[in-house]
VMD Tcl script that draws the C-alpha trace (Angstrom):
set ca {
  {177.24 12.12 75.37}
  {174.95 14.69 76.71}
  {172.42 15.95 74.25}
  {171.40 19.55 73.68}
  {168.95 21.07 76.33}
  {165.45 21.61 74.91}
  {163.08 24.44 76.23}
  {160.03 23.09 78.12}
  {156.68 23.95 76.52}
  {153.91 25.64 78.60}
  {151.23 23.35 79.88}
  {147.94 23.76 78.04}
  {144.89 24.90 80.13}
  {142.60 22.21 81.44}
  {140.12 20.99 78.93}
  {137.15 22.01 81.16}
  {138.34 25.65 81.62}
  {136.54 28.50 79.71}
  {138.81 30.92 77.97}
  {138.41 34.58 79.17}
  {135.92 36.53 77.08}
  {135.73 40.32 76.80}
  {132.24 41.54 75.92}
  {131.36 45.07 74.83}
  {127.61 45.54 75.31}
  {125.67 48.52 74.01}
  {122.27 47.43 75.39}
  {121.13 48.18 78.92}
  {119.04 45.02 78.93}
  {122.16 42.91 78.43}
  {123.90 44.61 81.35}
  {120.85 44.12 83.58}
  {121.03 40.38 82.82}
  {124.64 40.45 83.99}
  {123.46 41.47 87.46}
  {122.56 37.83 88.05}
  {126.07 36.64 87.24}
  {127.93 34.63 89.91}
  {131.21 36.34 89.00}
  {132.15 39.28 91.20}
  {134.08 41.03 88.45}
  {131.09 40.87 86.13}
  {128.78 42.12 88.86}
  {131.07 45.03 89.69}
  {131.38 46.10 86.06}
  {127.63 45.72 85.44}
  {126.78 47.87 88.47}
  {129.29 50.47 87.41}
  {127.84 50.58 83.89}
  {124.27 50.94 85.24}
  {125.43 53.76 87.52}
  {126.88 55.67 84.58}
  {123.74 55.08 82.50}
  {121.41 56.21 85.35}
  {123.38 59.41 85.84}
  {122.53 60.55 82.33}
  {118.87 61.31 83.07}
  {115.59 60.36 84.65}
  {114.36 58.58 81.51}
  {117.27 56.16 81.79}
  {116.32 55.43 85.39}
  {112.79 54.63 84.35}
  {114.11 52.33 81.61}
  {116.29 50.47 84.09}
  {113.29 50.01 86.35}
  {111.29 48.58 83.46}
  {114.14 46.20 82.63}
  {114.05 44.81 86.17}
  {117.32 46.28 87.45}
  {116.05 47.41 90.86}
  {115.56 43.97 92.48}
  {119.05 42.61 91.77}
  {120.67 45.92 92.70}
  {118.77 45.87 96.02}
  {120.31 42.47 96.70}
  {123.81 43.45 95.61}
  {124.11 46.34 98.12}
  {124.61 43.59 100.71}
  {127.13 41.59 98.63}
  {130.20 40.37 100.47}
  {132.57 41.84 97.89}
  {133.33 45.48 98.73}
  {133.64 46.58 95.11}
  {130.35 45.00 94.11}
  {128.68 46.46 97.16}
  {130.10 49.93 96.48}
  {129.09 49.97 92.81}
  {125.62 48.64 93.59}
  {125.08 51.47 96.10}
  {126.22 53.99 93.50}
  {123.61 52.69 91.07}
  {120.80 52.51 93.65}
  {121.66 55.93 95.07}
  {121.37 57.63 91.68}
  {118.26 55.71 90.63}
  {116.42 56.49 93.90}
  {115.74 60.07 92.78}
  {113.15 58.67 90.33}
  {109.67 58.61 91.85}
  {108.74 55.24 90.35}
  {111.98 53.74 91.62}
  {111.22 55.12 95.10}
  {107.85 53.41 95.15}
  {109.45 50.14 94.04}
  {112.20 50.33 96.66}
  {109.56 50.83 99.39}
  {108.06 47.45 98.49}
  {111.43 45.66 98.70}
  {112.00 46.42 102.43}
  {115.42 47.81 101.56}
  {115.73 50.11 104.57}
  {117.50 47.70 107.00}
  {120.13 46.85 104.36}
  {120.90 50.51 103.67}
  {121.06 51.54 107.32}
  {123.36 48.62 108.20}
  {125.94 49.98 105.72}
  {126.23 53.34 107.52}
  {128.71 51.83 109.99}
  {132.15 53.51 110.42}
  {134.08 50.61 108.86}
  {132.22 50.90 105.57}
  {133.65 52.58 102.47}
  {133.09 56.36 102.29}
  {131.62 55.96 98.80}
  {129.05 53.57 100.23}
  {128.27 56.21 102.88}
  {127.81 58.83 100.17}
  {125.36 56.90 98.05}
  {123.60 55.18 100.93}
  {122.81 58.58 102.46}
  {121.84 59.86 99.01}
  {119.35 57.03 98.73}
  {117.97 57.70 102.23}
  {117.69 61.43 101.48}
  {115.56 60.62 98.43}
  {113.40 58.07 100.22}
  {112.90 60.11 103.42}
  {110.56 62.59 101.77}
  {107.94 59.82 101.99}
  {106.11 59.45 105.30}
  {106.25 55.66 105.32}
  {109.96 55.68 104.64}
  {110.50 58.20 107.47}
  {108.80 55.83 109.85}
  {110.87 52.90 108.61}
  {114.15 54.80 108.97}
  {113.23 55.86 112.52}
  {112.05 52.39 113.54}
  {115.25 50.80 112.22}
  {117.35 53.26 114.26}
  {118.62 55.11 111.22}
  {118.75 58.53 112.89}
  {121.77 57.76 115.09}
  {124.19 56.72 112.31}
  {123.01 59.66 110.21}
  {123.87 62.06 113.03}
  {127.27 60.40 113.37}
  {127.94 60.85 109.65}
  {127.55 64.64 110.07}
  {131.17 64.51 111.24}
  {132.34 62.70 108.11}
  {135.29 64.13 106.22}
  {133.39 63.87 102.96}
  {131.18 66.92 102.23}
  {128.75 64.87 100.10}
  {128.16 62.51 103.01}
  {127.52 65.51 105.27}
  {125.13 67.09 102.79}
  {123.14 63.90 102.19}
  {123.01 63.06 105.90}
  {121.79 66.49 107.03}
  {119.24 66.54 104.21}
  {117.88 63.18 105.34}
  {117.81 64.36 108.96}
  {115.91 67.49 107.91}
  {113.27 65.31 106.25}
  {113.05 63.06 109.30}
  {112.60 65.85 111.85}
  {109.47 67.06 110.11}
  {107.82 64.35 112.21}
  {107.63 64.67 115.98}
  {109.33 61.38 117.03}
  {112.57 62.20 115.19}
  {112.37 65.88 116.11}
  {112.44 65.24 119.86}
  {115.04 62.46 119.56}
  {117.87 64.46 117.97}
  {119.05 66.08 121.20}
  {118.74 62.76 123.07}
  {121.19 61.21 120.60}
  {123.60 64.13 121.17}
  {122.94 65.38 117.67}
  {123.13 69.11 118.37}
  {126.96 69.49 118.55}
  {127.61 68.03 115.07}
  {124.71 70.08 113.65}
  {126.12 73.29 115.13}
  {129.55 72.45 113.73}
  {128.05 72.39 110.23}
  {127.26 76.11 110.54}
  {130.95 76.66 109.83}
  {130.87 74.58 106.65}
  {132.35 76.11 103.50}
  {129.37 74.86 101.51}
  {126.27 77.10 101.71}
  {123.88 74.24 100.91}
  {125.09 72.37 103.99}
  {124.67 75.49 106.13}
  {121.19 76.09 104.79}
  {120.04 72.50 105.39}
  {121.50 72.70 108.88}
  {119.58 75.90 109.66}
  {116.36 74.39 108.32}
  {116.92 71.37 110.55}
  {117.60 73.57 113.58}
  {114.48 75.58 112.82}
  {112.41 72.41 112.98}
  {113.90 70.84 116.09}
  {113.91 74.09 118.12}
  {110.12 74.05 118.12}
  {110.58 71.47 120.92}
  {111.07 72.98 124.39}
  {113.55 70.35 125.65}
  {115.62 70.73 122.49}
  {115.77 74.51 123.01}
  {117.13 73.94 126.51}
  {119.91 71.65 125.25}
  {120.48 74.06 122.36}
  {121.27 76.85 124.83}
  {123.50 74.55 126.90}
  {125.47 73.71 123.77}
  {125.97 77.47 123.15}
  {123.75 77.22 120.09}
  {122.08 80.55 120.71}
  {125.44 82.32 121.02}
  {126.71 80.63 117.85}
  {123.66 81.77 115.93}
  {124.15 85.37 117.05}
  {127.75 85.14 115.87}
  {126.51 83.68 112.59}
  {124.26 86.74 112.16}
  {127.22 89.10 112.51}
  {129.17 87.38 109.73}
  {128.60 89.33 106.51}
  {129.69 86.49 104.22}
  {126.69 84.50 105.50}
  {124.23 87.31 104.75}
  {122.30 85.19 102.27}
  {121.54 82.77 105.12}
  {120.65 85.35 107.78}
  {116.92 84.96 107.08}
  {117.13 81.25 107.92}
  {119.16 81.94 111.06}
  {116.61 84.52 112.22}
  {113.85 81.91 112.04}
  {115.81 79.69 114.43}
  {116.40 82.68 116.72}
  {112.67 83.39 116.64}
  {111.90 79.86 117.85}
  {114.41 80.11 120.67}
  {112.93 83.38 121.89}
  {109.82 81.55 123.10}
  {111.82 80.75 126.24}
  {112.44 83.31 128.95}
  {116.00 82.05 129.38}
  {116.79 82.76 125.73}
  {115.26 86.19 126.10}
  {117.59 86.95 129.01}
  {120.51 85.60 127.02}
  {119.56 87.87 124.13}
  {119.59 90.93 126.36}
  {122.79 89.97 128.13}
  {124.77 89.43 124.93}
  {123.62 92.52 123.09}
  {121.56 90.39 120.74}
  {118.55 92.68 120.96}
  {120.51 95.53 119.42}
  {121.65 93.16 116.65}
  {118.04 92.25 115.92}
  {117.05 95.90 115.72}
  {119.90 96.51 113.29}
  {118.41 93.94 110.93}
  {115.13 95.85 111.12}
  {116.72 99.24 110.54}
  {119.44 98.36 108.02}
  {118.25 98.00 104.40}
  {118.56 94.37 103.38}
  {116.48 91.71 101.64}
  {112.72 91.57 102.41}
  {113.09 88.01 103.72}
  {115.73 89.06 106.25}
  {113.67 92.06 107.33}
  {110.45 90.07 107.75}
  {112.21 87.36 109.76}
  {113.92 89.97 111.92}
  {110.56 91.57 112.65}
  {109.07 88.14 113.47}
  {111.86 87.69 115.98}
  {110.96 91.10 117.43}
  {107.37 89.85 117.76}
  {108.62 86.95 119.88}
  {110.75 89.29 121.98}
  {107.82 91.64 122.56}
  {105.64 88.96 124.15}
  {106.72 90.10 127.62}
  {105.85 93.52 129.05}
  {109.42 94.06 130.21}
  {110.78 93.48 126.71}
  {108.12 95.76 125.20}
  {109.32 98.50 127.50}
  {112.92 97.97 126.37}
  {111.91 97.95 122.71}
  {109.91 101.13 123.25}
  {112.98 102.80 124.71}
  {114.93 101.66 121.63}
  {112.39 103.48 119.36}
  {111.32 100.25 117.70}
  {108.05 101.93 116.65}
  {109.84 104.23 114.19}
  {111.76 101.33 112.67}
  {108.52 99.39 112.19}
  {106.64 102.30 110.63}
  {109.55 102.96 108.24}
  {109.30 99.35 107.04}
  {105.70 99.95 105.94}
  {107.19 101.83 102.99}
  {108.34 98.45 101.68}
  {106.37 96.89 98.83}
  {106.77 93.35 100.16}
  {103.68 91.64 101.58}
  {105.68 89.46 103.98}
  {107.29 92.55 105.48}
  {103.89 94.26 105.79}
  {102.39 91.24 107.57}
  {105.30 90.93 109.98}
  {105.26 94.66 110.78}
  {101.52 94.61 111.50}
  {101.98 91.64 113.81}
  {104.72 93.52 115.63}
  {102.53 96.62 115.91}
  {99.76 94.47 117.38}
  {102.05 93.10 120.07}
  {103.85 96.38 120.80}
  {100.48 98.16 121.19}
  {100.00 96.30 124.44}
  {102.39 98.95 125.73}
  {100.39 102.13 126.34}
  {103.25 104.39 125.32}
  {103.71 102.54 122.05}
  {100.04 103.02 121.16}
  {100.43 106.76 121.30}
  {103.82 106.67 119.59}
  {102.43 104.87 116.55}
  {99.81 107.61 116.23}
  {102.31 110.43 116.71}
  {104.50 108.92 113.98}
  {101.51 108.91 111.60}
  {101.71 105.14 111.48}
  {97.98 104.44 111.64}
  {97.09 105.71 108.17}
  {99.47 103.38 106.26}
  {98.18 100.44 108.30}
  {94.60 101.39 107.40}
  {95.61 101.50 103.74}
  {96.86 97.92 104.02}
  {93.23 96.85 104.56}
  {92.90 97.42 100.82}
  {95.69 94.96 99.98}
  {95.20 92.06 97.63}
  {96.59 89.43 99.99}
  {94.30 88.15 102.75}
  {97.26 87.62 105.08}
  {98.19 91.30 104.93}
  {94.59 92.46 105.48}
  {94.25 90.13 108.45}
  {97.49 91.36 110.01}
  {96.52 95.02 109.44}
  {93.12 94.48 111.07}
  {94.83 92.77 114.01}
  {97.18 95.75 114.44}
  {94.28 98.22 114.34}
  {92.34 96.15 116.85}
  {95.22 96.35 119.30}
  {95.82 100.05 118.61}
  {92.17 100.98 119.33}
  {91.77 98.84 122.41}
  {91.09 101.45 125.10}
  {92.46 104.30 123.00}
  {89.89 106.75 121.62}
  {92.45 108.96 119.88}
  {93.65 106.02 117.79}
  {90.03 105.22 116.93}
  {89.59 108.77 115.65}
  {92.83 108.44 113.67}
  {91.41 105.41 111.88}
  {88.26 107.38 111.07}
  {90.33 110.26 109.73}
  {92.03 107.75 107.42}
  {88.57 106.64 106.17}
  {88.97 103.29 107.84}
  {85.27 102.63 108.47}
  {84.52 101.78 104.85}
  {87.44 99.38 104.51}
  {86.70 97.70 107.83}
  {83.04 97.15 106.96}
  {84.12 95.79 103.60}
  {86.45 93.41 105.41}
  {83.46 92.08 107.38}
  {81.90 90.92 104.13}
  {84.69 89.46 102.03}
  {87.32 88.10 104.37}
  {88.27 84.91 106.16}
  {87.10 84.28 109.70}
  {90.32 85.54 111.35}
  {90.27 88.80 109.41}
  {86.58 89.21 110.25}
  {87.27 88.76 113.95}
  {89.91 91.49 113.96}
  {87.88 93.88 111.79}
  {84.82 93.41 114.00}
  {86.96 94.10 117.07}
  {88.18 97.40 115.57}
  {84.62 98.51 114.81}
  {83.51 97.46 118.28}
  {86.28 99.58 119.81}
  {85.41 102.56 117.60}
  {81.67 102.28 118.25}
  {82.10 103.28 121.88}
  {82.13 106.88 120.58}
  {78.80 108.17 119.29}
  {80.18 110.14 116.34}
  {82.22 107.20 115.09}
  {79.33 104.82 115.67}
  {77.07 106.91 113.43}
  {79.76 106.98 110.76}
  {80.14 103.21 110.90}
  {76.38 102.73 110.52}
  {76.33 104.87 107.37}
  {78.58 102.28 105.72}
  {75.94 99.54 106.30}
  {77.86 97.79 109.04}
  {74.69 96.21 110.44}
  {73.90 94.61 107.08}
  {77.46 93.31 106.86}
  {77.00 91.50 110.18}
  {73.92 89.51 109.13}
  {75.77 86.66 107.43}
  {78.41 86.31 110.19}
  {75.55 86.02 112.73}
  {74.63 82.79 110.96}
  {78.18 81.43 110.81}
  {79.18 78.08 112.29}
  {82.57 79.40 113.45}
  {82.65 80.14 117.17}
  {85.03 83.10 117.04}
  {83.09 84.69 114.19}
  {79.83 84.41 116.14}
  {81.33 85.90 119.30}
  {82.86 88.83 117.41}
  {79.65 89.41 115.45}
  {77.48 89.54 118.59}
  {79.93 91.89 120.30}
  {79.85 94.20 117.27}
  {76.04 94.12 117.26}
  {75.98 95.08 120.93}
  {78.34 98.00 120.29}
  {76.45 99.31 117.26}
  {72.92 99.01 118.68}
  {73.32 101.01 121.87}
  {71.18 103.76 120.37}
  {67.83 103.84 118.56}
  {69.39 104.32 115.12}
  {71.40 101.11 115.32}
  {68.52 99.09 116.76}
  {66.17 100.31 114.01}
  {68.70 99.27 111.36}
  {69.06 95.83 112.94}
  {65.27 95.36 112.97}
  {64.82 96.58 109.40}
  {67.72 94.46 108.12}
  {66.28 91.28 109.61}
  {69.07 90.86 112.13}
  {66.89 89.99 115.13}
  {65.98 86.38 114.14}
  {69.60 85.15 113.84}
  {70.55 87.05 117.00}
  {67.72 85.53 119.04}
  {68.54 82.12 117.58}
  {72.05 82.35 119.04}
  {70.50 82.32 122.51}
  {69.88 78.61 121.91}
  {73.58 77.88 121.47}
  {75.03 75.24 123.77}
  {78.38 77.01 123.67}
  {78.67 79.03 126.88}
  {80.65 81.92 125.32}
  {78.37 82.27 122.31}
  {75.27 82.18 124.53}
  {76.71 84.73 126.96}
  {77.63 87.19 124.19}
  {74.27 86.70 122.49}
  {72.57 87.49 125.81}
  {74.55 90.71 126.09}
  {73.66 91.79 122.55}
  {69.97 91.02 123.15}
  {70.04 92.97 126.41}
  {71.38 96.04 124.56}
  {68.76 95.68 121.82}
  {66.02 95.36 124.46}
  {66.46 98.99 125.48}
  {63.57 100.11 123.32}
  {60.02 98.79 123.10}
  {59.76 98.00 119.35}
  {62.92 95.89 119.37}
  {62.02 94.19 122.64}
  {58.53 93.40 121.36}
  {59.91 91.94 118.14}
  {62.38 89.74 120.04}
  {59.59 88.54 122.31}
  {57.62 87.53 119.21}
  {60.68 85.53 118.11}
  {60.62 83.58 121.39}
  {63.48 85.34 123.20}
  {61.62 85.38 126.52}
  {60.95 81.65 126.50}
  {64.55 80.88 125.56}
  {65.91 83.12 128.32}
  {63.57 81.60 130.89}
  {64.82 78.18 129.88}
  {68.45 79.35 130.14}
  {67.92 80.79 133.60}
  {66.37 77.52 134.77}
  {69.52 75.64 133.74}
  {72.45 75.44 136.14}
  {74.89 74.90 133.25}
  {73.62 77.51 130.79}
  {72.63 80.30 133.15}
  {75.09 83.21 133.16}
  {75.38 86.70 134.57}
  {74.03 88.21 131.35}
  {71.03 85.94 130.87}
  {69.29 87.21 134.01}
  {69.98 90.84 133.13}
  {68.76 90.26 129.57}
  {65.49 88.72 130.71}
  {64.88 91.63 133.06}
  {65.59 94.19 130.33}
  {63.21 92.47 127.94}
  {60.52 92.57 130.58}
  {61.27 96.21 131.44}
  {60.82 97.12 127.80}
  {57.59 95.10 127.49}
  {55.60 95.82 130.64}
  {52.52 93.92 129.49}
  {54.49 90.69 129.36}
  {56.30 91.54 132.59}
  {52.96 92.06 134.35}
  {51.65 88.79 132.93}
  {54.69 86.74 133.97}
  {55.44 88.31 137.35}
  {52.04 89.61 138.45}
  {53.41 93.01 139.45}
  {55.20 96.12 138.23}
  {57.83 98.11 140.09}
  {57.59 101.80 140.96}
  {59.96 102.61 138.11}
  {57.76 100.98 135.46}
  {55.72 103.56 133.57}
  {53.02 102.04 131.39}
  {52.05 103.72 128.14}
  {49.35 103.38 125.54}
  {49.29 99.85 124.22}
  {49.72 98.29 127.66}
  {47.41 95.35 128.30}
  {46.74 92.76 131.00}
  {46.56 89.31 129.40}
  {46.29 87.55 132.74}
  {48.82 85.45 134.61}
  {51.03 83.38 132.26}
  {53.05 80.31 133.21}
  {56.82 80.43 133.03}
  {57.98 79.17 129.65}
  {54.66 79.82 127.96}
  {54.36 82.48 125.31}
  {52.31 85.61 126.05}
  {50.18 86.47 123.02}
  {50.34 89.95 121.53}
  {47.27 92.17 121.38}
  {47.07 91.61 117.65}
  {47.07 87.83 118.15}
  {44.35 88.11 120.80}
  {42.27 90.44 118.60}
  {42.22 87.84 115.84}
  {40.98 85.09 118.16}
  {37.32 84.08 118.26}
  {35.57 85.34 121.40}
  {36.09 82.78 124.17}
  {35.17 82.03 127.78}
  {38.50 83.05 129.18}
  {39.09 86.14 131.26}
  {38.91 89.39 129.27}
  {42.14 91.13 128.28}
  {42.16 94.71 129.54}
  {43.96 97.21 127.29}
  {45.04 100.84 127.65}
  {44.94 103.35 124.80}
  {43.85 106.85 125.79}
  {45.50 108.73 123.00}
  {43.52 109.98 119.98}
  {45.09 109.18 116.62}
  {45.55 112.85 115.75}
  {47.65 113.41 118.89}
  {50.23 110.72 118.18}
  {52.45 112.91 116.03}
  {52.21 115.86 118.42}
  {53.08 113.73 121.45}
  {56.04 112.22 119.62}
  {57.46 115.71 119.26}
  {56.70 116.44 122.89}
  {58.56 113.34 123.98}
  {61.60 114.43 122.04}
  {61.51 117.79 123.76}
  {60.88 116.04 127.08}
  {58.25 118.66 127.84}
  {54.43 118.35 127.81}
  {52.80 121.55 129.14}
  {49.31 120.84 127.80}
  {48.94 117.42 129.42}
  {51.31 116.99 132.37}
  {51.73 113.55 133.88}
  {51.02 113.06 137.55}
  {54.21 111.06 137.98}
  {56.26 114.01 136.68}
  {54.51 116.41 139.06}
  {55.04 114.07 141.96}
  {58.73 113.85 141.14}
  {58.94 117.67 141.04}
  {57.42 117.74 144.52}
  {60.22 115.61 145.96}
  {59.11 112.03 145.24}
  {61.96 109.55 145.21}
  {60.46 107.57 142.38}
  {62.12 107.56 138.97}
  {60.45 106.87 135.67}
  {61.57 105.32 132.41}
  {60.26 106.91 129.25}
  {59.08 104.19 126.87}
  {57.17 103.90 123.68}
  {59.15 106.27 121.48}
  {59.78 103.54 118.96}
  {56.08 102.69 118.94}
  {55.19 106.35 118.40}
  {57.62 106.52 115.49}
  {55.89 103.48 114.03}
  {52.51 105.21 114.44}
  {53.89 108.34 112.78}
  {54.99 106.22 109.84}
  {51.52 104.69 109.74}
  {49.98 108.20 109.59}
  {52.21 109.02 106.64}
  {51.20 105.79 104.92}
  {47.50 106.56 105.48}
  {47.93 109.98 103.86}
  {48.91 108.35 100.57}
  {46.31 107.90 97.79}
  {43.99 104.92 98.23}
  {45.16 103.40 94.98}
  {48.67 102.99 96.41}
  {47.52 101.93 99.88}
  {48.35 98.50 101.20}
  {46.67 96.53 103.93}
  {46.85 98.54 107.15}
  {48.39 96.92 110.20}
  {46.13 96.19 113.14}
  {45.91 98.98 115.74}
  {44.38 99.14 119.18}
  {41.15 101.22 119.13}
  {41.15 104.61 120.83}
  {39.61 104.59 124.35}
  {37.86 107.96 124.69}
  {36.48 107.16 128.15}
  {39.93 106.43 129.51}
  {41.27 109.62 127.91}
  {38.54 111.62 129.73}
  {39.39 109.87 132.99}
  {43.05 110.87 132.62}
  {42.09 114.50 132.01}
  {39.78 114.48 135.05}
  {42.52 112.92 137.21}
  {44.93 115.68 136.21}
  {42.43 118.34 137.36}
  {41.66 116.60 140.66}
  {45.07 115.31 141.72}
  {47.64 117.83 140.55}
  {46.44 120.73 142.73}
  {47.07 118.66 145.89}
  {50.19 119.53 147.83}
  {50.75 116.29 149.74}
  {51.43 112.91 148.21}
  {48.95 111.26 150.58}
  {46.23 113.62 149.36}
  {47.17 112.83 145.76}
  {46.94 109.08 146.26}
  {43.65 109.43 148.15}
  {42.11 111.55 145.41}
  {43.34 109.16 142.73}
  {42.05 106.14 144.63}
  {38.60 107.73 145.01}
  {38.53 108.57 141.30}
  {39.36 104.96 140.33}
  {36.88 103.60 142.89}
  {34.07 105.75 141.50}
  {34.97 104.77 137.95}
  {34.72 101.10 138.93}
  {31.17 101.42 140.35}
  {31.81 103.05 143.71}
  {32.34 101.50 147.15}
  {30.41 98.29 147.96}
  {29.86 96.74 151.42}
  {31.49 93.36 151.82}
  {28.10 91.88 152.83}
  {26.59 93.02 149.50}
  {29.56 92.07 147.34}
  {27.72 89.02 146.04}
  {25.06 91.36 144.64}
  {27.69 93.34 142.69}
  {27.83 91.56 139.28}
  {31.14 92.92 137.99}
  {32.03 89.66 136.21}
  {28.73 89.71 134.34}
  {29.42 93.31 133.38}
  {32.76 92.35 131.83}
  {31.21 89.41 129.99}
  {28.53 91.69 128.57}
  {31.23 94.03 127.30}
  {32.98 91.14 125.54}
  {29.72 90.16 123.89}
  {28.92 93.75 122.97}
  {32.34 94.33 121.41}
  {32.62 90.79 120.03}
  {36.20 90.86 121.18}
  {38.37 89.31 123.88}
  {39.93 92.76 124.38}
  {38.15 95.39 126.47}
  {39.37 99.01 126.68}
  {39.88 99.88 130.33}
  {37.74 103.01 130.06}
  {34.63 100.96 129.27}
  {34.78 99.00 132.53}
  {32.34 100.54 135.07}
  {32.27 97.76 137.64}
  {35.12 96.00 139.38}
  {35.91 94.11 142.58}
  {38.04 95.43 145.41}
  {41.02 93.44 144.22}
  {40.46 94.63 140.70}
  {40.08 98.19 141.98}
  {43.63 98.01 143.34}
  {44.86 96.55 140.09}
  {43.20 99.33 138.13}
  {44.58 101.90 140.58}
  {48.07 100.59 139.78}
  {47.42 100.72 136.07}
  {45.93 104.17 136.26}
  {48.73 105.60 138.35}
  {51.41 104.22 136.08}
  {49.66 105.51 132.99}
  {49.31 108.97 134.53}
}
mol new
graphics top color blue
foreach p $ca { graphics top sphere $p radius 0.5 }
foreach p [lrange $ca 0 end-1] q [lrange $ca 1 end] { graphics top cylinder $p $q radius 0.2 }
display resetview
């Protein structure tokens, strides 16, 4: 009999198996401990929980770092389980935005693990958070280098074509960070990265478009990249981008890329051929945001670098568009416009157009701006406008520009100083403007720049000095302000340009005797002699400068060279210190007068002008007429002589006039009088006698003969060669030194001289007359 069928009971679990346990943890520390679990499900859930916790704020990320979550997460991004790997990347990606976490990840050498997971077969979520992590880390220089060295740029460029917008955004952001360094910047086009970048310009997400434009702006600073960019129709695509109104908020960024591309001639031709130039001008003319306008003008600046393009822009009336933009209140627009004016002013027609449009006055007013960048750009524009254009220089003066320009010399950066000095140099070529500039203490404003260590500042300062001291007023101001010592000191510069410009400025200042004498006291002659003896330092100005110094100081010229030319006209104060060696300093009369009487050859000095005639003769010199005491050289010239004379000593006479005024003050207020050369009455009488004897002669030969006889008689008369040893002229001179107790002997007191000395005195006498 069959029994009833009984249901089979389920087999109990093995005794060594652990029953499943569901844990609900509310502590992050507990979850962090779970990251070391061997169970994949636990790991996945722990990573997911940490990701959610990290997303809530930066404080949570810092807490996770303190709990030690970063190290296990860094390991888990390489886990063999896809879910664990994905969740670990999500956690690491979010946490990497914390600066402390970034620093910790750098130490863990995590870069190879992240880059290896950018492969096409990997989960798109892994791509998203891996690129997010790289975008955060790539702001650090060391991390940039690591990403580049581990070939991370190529997979990032490939991910630009991902279907996921977050992957695109993170990838292009990371690429933008990488291309801030040259190695990555020049590698993008080699990895065929331009096509996917250009495709992103059509993205529906503005942030992706903006990051793409920023990346393109960086990489198009490389010439090879610009070539490939054109080949990939990038320039055309950008121009199309500019015509799309819905992208107007990104037009400023696109214009910066355009501006880079316009450095190449090929891009310039492409711009003209596609009507792009007209589009650029529309951005300048059409009211829009200041950023768009300033970037459009900067692109115009690039276009205007070639003379052909400047001509085209001039025909398009770009000057009016630029001047109209000066009405803007934006500093960036003002700076860009001034830069464009500076470049466009290389076109002669544009220079005049800016003036006709009354554009110079508003640019002058920008010199009073608060921002240094605007003032620098305005000064640069004015420098270009006044280069070779006197009418523009007058327009600046009419706008009261002198005061602002001089002020800019004193309180500006070196670049602004250079431009301001250039404007004043251009303006100073006109006497009226030069006088106006001097009234604003321009010379005083140049003193500090003359002691600068910046090369461009020194060159501009010396050029300005040369322009402002081409007349007596400017030279007197430079002397009184103490500007000669730093100027002479610049002659010692080892920089060829600085030395050459300093030589030119010194040569201009050497056009009058007081300034030349002062520079000689400062050692200018010795420095110039040293320069001219050097093959490396000698220049075309140094030789001219030395000659001008000597021409303005005939005593030193006679001492160094042993002769004077027929154009050298000596005046009172001339002396013969004897032959000096090249490179040795020639002492002044005042220095020699203070020396104890010595055994050296006597110094012969000329001063035939009574003190009470100094003021009268100064007036006569100004009138260039002296009827009461005509000079023989003037009479000879009127009788057809080919010799020309240089009038010297006016500065010295002005000094003597000032001394007379000082002497007229009450004794109580008098100060120590400067040393003066004593009046030589005998020489004055000899000059008067020569005028009576020589001037009535009709022939030059008769004049020279009469003058020679007069000098010969004054020197003791003719002596036979056989009796020359009985003619003690040297003893006579020594006796005069002893009698006067001075190493200086007035020429009129000498009554005996040798034949050679007779000729020397004849030369001196003729030149004085």
